[in-house]
Residue, then its C-alpha position, 0 to 999 in steps of 0.5 A: m617411102s615407109r619410115p622404119g620402125p623403132v628398135a628397142l634394146l632391152g637389158g633383160g627381164e622381158h615379158r615380166t613385171g616392169c616392162e609394161l611401159i616399154d611394150r605398151w609404147l611399142l604397141e602404140r607406136s605401131g598405130r594399130t588397134d589390133p597389133r600383131v606381135v611375132v615372137v622369135p625365141a631363137a636364142s633359147s635352148p630347147a629346154m627353155l623354149p616351152a617356158t619362154a613361149a608360154l610367158a611371151r603368149t601370156w604377156w602380149h595377150a594381156l597387153g591386148a595384142s595378137v601373138n604368134v610365137l615361132d618355132p625356131s626350127a622352122l623359121a624358113g617355113v611358109a607359116a613363119v615367113a608369112a607371120l614375119a612379113s605381116a608383123d607389126l612388132i617382131v620380138l627377139t627374146g633372150g638366151v645365148p647370143d651365138r644361138l640367135v645369130g646362128a639361127l637368124g643369120a644363116g638363112p633368109t629369116w634375118e633379111i625378112v625381119v630387116d625388110r619388115w622393119r624398114d617397112g615400119a614394123g617395130l623390132s625388139g630384142s632383149s638380153a642376148a638379142a639386144m647384143a645381136l641387134c648391134t653390128w658388133r657384139l661381145g662374144l661369150r664363147p670360148p676360147r676367147p670370151l669378150r672379144i669383139v665379134p659380128g652381130l646382126g645389126p641394124l644398129e651401130g656405134h655401141v656394143v651392148v652389155p645387158h643385165f648391167d645392174r646385176l653384173v657390173t658391180r661384181a664384174g669390174l666392167d669399167r676397168w675392162v673397158a679402160r684396159r681394152q678401149r683400143r680393141l673397141d676402136d670407136l665403139a662405146v659400151l652400152g650397159i642396159d639394166e634389166r626391165t629397161a630399154v634404149v629405143v631408137d625411133g628415127d633420130d630419137v634415141r631415148v631410155h624407157g623403163v624402170g632402170a638406167v642405161t650406162v654409157l662407157d666410152g673410154a674414161h667417160r661414163s654417163e648414166a641416163r634414165a627414163g625419158a633421157p636421150v642417148t647419143g651415138l647409137r644409130a640405125l644403119l639405114p639409108q632405106g633400101q641400102a644393104m646393111s654393112r659393118r662400117r666400123t671395124p674394131t682393131m683386133p690385135a694379138a691376144t693379151s697375156a691376161p688370164a682367161t676368163a670363164v664363160s659357161h653355158s647351160n649347154g656345157a660349153q666352158v673355159r677355165s675360170a679366174t679365181g673369184s669369177d662371178g656366175t649368173c643365170v639369165n633367162g635360164e642360160r647360165f654363164s659366168t664372166h670375170w671382166s677384169s681378167c679377160r683374154t681378148g684377141p682376134s676371133 
């Protein structure tokens, strides 16, 4: 029976200088001299798609792989299905998490991806995609941003906060986690810096790349760098068994804290607390104020 491939969660900055060691490792792990990489930019907005596709092609060609960038509007087509079914590494790029989950989860595409991963292909997701590759993620959409919402899997045990080195010093995530730990149930927060990845390869879970990975679990905070292990993150596998969300974080009524602002380049927006910080990641602009987030059931 085939061993499942590795799963890499990148904190952002994919296909840019600093990610070479991560991606070369994934290519070498495939065991092929001519690895086939399939890039799925389903999280990108239409405006960002051409630049995302061009960057991906240039990057993987430079690393010696053959690359096929799929059209997000044709993921159920014959050509896309055939490409995914023969991929050695499937790459999900960053953008908007809801867009990615909607594109992959609404049809057969995600099952094809999971089947290929179970058969040994690598699976890599950056930023929004890293969030979606866990069974639970932080929702960024109004009316209640930063609530816990379903992801795609196949990993469980944490919710991912990408771009951690850019966001956390301004956003007060430590305080947010401490105040809302009961809503996370037994899920820890996994903060991943840009150009940095947590790679799950069977029972081995380690940090790759140039930055740090921060684990926030209640009052406990730990940090790991390249080569160091990360505990508590695991794949939902028994092979052949359907993936399931075994953990159900508590979803109490919404708090009375002021609402945070989360705005995207597509115009979705809610009111911002004074002093909220904005950033632009992979062309998708959003702003959050962690310490004043309203949370509650979706």
